[in-house]
C-alpha positions in Angstrom: -0.9 5.1 -12.3 -0.8 8.8 -11.3 -1.7 9.8 -14.9 -4.6 7.4 -14.9 -5.9 8.9 -11.6 -5.6 12.4 -13.0 -7.5 11.4 -16.1 -10.2 9.8 -14.1 -10.5 12.8 -11.8 -10.6 15.2 -14.8 -13.3 13.1 -16.5 -15.3 13.0 -13.3 -15.1 16.8 -13.0 -16.4 17.1 -16.6 -19.4 15.0 -15.6 -20.4 17.6 -13.1 -18.0 16.8 -10.2 -20.4 14.3 -8.6 -17.9 11.6 -8.8 -14.8 13.7 -8.2 -14.6 12.7 -4.5 -14.1 9.1 -5.6 -11.0 10.0 -7.6 -9.8 12.2 -4.8 -10.4 9.4 -2.3 -8.2 7.1 -4.3 -5.4 9.6 -4.4 -5.9 10.2 -0.7 -5.7 6.5 0.3 -2.5 6.1 -1.7 -1.0 9.1 0.1 -2.2 7.7 3.5 -0.8 4.3 2.6 2.6 5.7 1.7 2.6 7.7 5.0 1.9 4.6 7.0 4.4 2.5 5.1 7.2 5.1 5.6 6.3 5.8 9.3 9.0 4.3 11.4 6.5 4.0 14.3 3.7 2.3 12.3 4.3 0.3 9.1 8.0 0.8 9.0 8.2 -1.1 5.7 11.5 0.7 4.9 13.2 -1.1 7.8 13.3 -4.2 5.6 12.3 -3.3 2.1 13.5 -1.1 -0.8 10.4 0.7 -2.1 9.6 3.7 -4.3 11.5 6.7 -3.2 11.9 5.6 0.4 14.9 7.0 2.2 17.4 4.6 3.9 15.7 1.3 2.9 16.6 -2.0 4.4 17.5 -5.1 2.4 16.2 -7.9 4.6 12.9 -8.3 2.7 12.4 -8.3 -1.0 12.1 -5.0 -2.9 8.6 -3.8 -3.1 8.1 -3.2 -6.8 5.7 -4.4 -9.5 3.3 -5.3 -6.8 0.3 -5.7 -9.2 2.3 -8.4 -11.1 3.5 -10.2 -8.0 0.1 -10.0 -6.3 -2.5 -9.9 -9.0 -5.1 -10.8 -6.4 -5.2 -7.9 -3.9 -6.5 -10.1 -1.2 -3.2 -12.1 -1.2 -1.2 -8.9 -0.8 -3.5 -7.8 2.0 -3.2 -11.3 3.6 0.6 -11.0 3.4 0.6 -7.8 5.3 -2.1 -9.0 7.8 0.1 -12.1 8.7 3.0 -13.2 6.5 3.2 -16.5 8.4 0.0 -17.7 6.8 1.9 -18.3 3.5 5.4 -18.3 4.9 5.8 -20.0 8.3 8.7 -18.5 10.2 8.6 -15.2 8.3 10.5 -12.4 9.9 7.7 -9.9 8.8 5.6 -8.8 11.7 1.9 -9.9 11.5 0.6 -6.3 11.2 -3.0 -7.2 11.4 -3.0 -10.2 13.7 -1.0 -8.2 16.3 -3.0 -5.1 15.7 0.1 -3.0 14.7 -2.0 -1.5 11.9 -5.7 -1.1 11.7 -7.8 -2.7 9.0 -8.1 0.7 7.3 -4.3 1.3 7.4 -3.6 -2.1 5.9 -6.0 -1.2 3.0 -4.2 2.1 2.6 -0.8 0.3 2.4 -2.2 -2.1 -0.2 -3.4 0.9 -2.2 0.0 2.5 -2.1 1.9 -0.7 -2.8 -0.2 -1.3 -5.9 1.3 2.0 -7.3 4.8 0.6 -7.1 
């Protein structure tokens, strides 16, 4: 994924840089999503999940890997983060959107990040 982003950014720069901000924005949203996911006061995904290079992960939830294969439809992954009880009543996962733990934008950033795993 990182190589693809670098190629896209390089290609956009060759085209005069007019699209470079789009590539930079993708990289930026992934970085922001990782920051939210790892933030113990915000997403706190590491409290329950093994993910990427996260330090001290939990094992209560499933490992967050191959997310594009598990959630080919981005909207389903976003819905899972928004409120896991929609598809899994009684889920222990906090309803990050419904309870306004994360903003709409932060949820989108986390989805962008998870899609790199």
